[in-house]
C-alpha positions as CSV (number, residue, x, y, z in Angstrom):
1,M,9.8,10.3,12.0
2,A,8.3,7.2,13.7
3,Q,4.8,8.6,13.2
4,T,5.2,9.3,9.5
5,F,7.2,6.2,8.6
6,P,4.2,3.8,8.4
7,L,2.6,6.0,5.7
8,G,5.4,4.8,3.4
9,V,4.5,1.1,3.8
10,L,0.8,1.4,3.1
11,P,-0.7,0.1,-0.3
12,T,-0.4,2.9,-2.8
13,A,-2.5,1.6,-5.7
14,T,-5.8,1.3,-3.8
15,E,-7.0,4.9,-4.3
16,V,-6.0,5.1,-7.9
17,S,-7.7,1.8,-8.6
18,A,-10.9,2.9,-7.0
19,I,-11.0,6.0,-9.2
20,A,-10.3,4.0,-12.3
21,V,-13.1,1.5,-11.5
22,S,-15.5,4.2,-10.7
23,R,-14.9,5.9,-14.1
24,N,-14.9,2.6,-16.0
25,I,-11.3,3.2,-17.2
26,Y,-8.7,0.4,-17.2
27,R,-10.9,-1.7,-14.8
28,E,-8.9,-4.9,-15.3
29,S,-5.5,-3.3,-14.9
30,A,-6.7,-1.4,-11.9
31,A,-8.0,-4.5,-10.2
32,G,-4.7,-6.3,-10.9
33,G,-2.8,-3.3,-9.5
34,T,-4.8,-3.4,-6.3
35,I,-4.2,-7.1,-5.8
36,V,-0.4,-6.7,-6.3
37,S,-0.3,-3.7,-4.1
38,A,-2.3,-5.4,-1.3
39,I,0.0,-8.5,-1.4
40,A,3.1,-6.4,-1.4
41,S,1.8,-4.4,1.5
42,I,1.7,-7.5,3.7
43,F,5.5,-7.6,3.4
44,T,6.1,-3.8,3.5
45,I,3.9,-3.3,6.5
46,A,5.7,-6.1,8.4
47,A,9.1,-4.6,7.5
48,G,7.9,-1.1,8.4
49,V,6.7,-2.3,11.8
50,A,10.0,-4.1,12.4
51,V,12.0,-1.0,11.5
52,A,9.7,1.2,13.7
53,L,10.3,-1.1,16.6
54,V,14.0,-1.0,16.1
55,M,13.9,2.8,15.9
56,T,12.0,3.1,19.2
57,A,14.2,0.6,21.1
């Protein structure tokens, strides 16, 4: 559980955005989604690390 938990807090839109940009489809929306996802991941990764530390203590 502790090893798979961090996967849930990683940015999810990055791969989809890369595919959209590479195919010239929804480039602006994809870029915006990547920015939002990256900013949100700052908080979700921090929360995930905190939860993982609590689970291992």
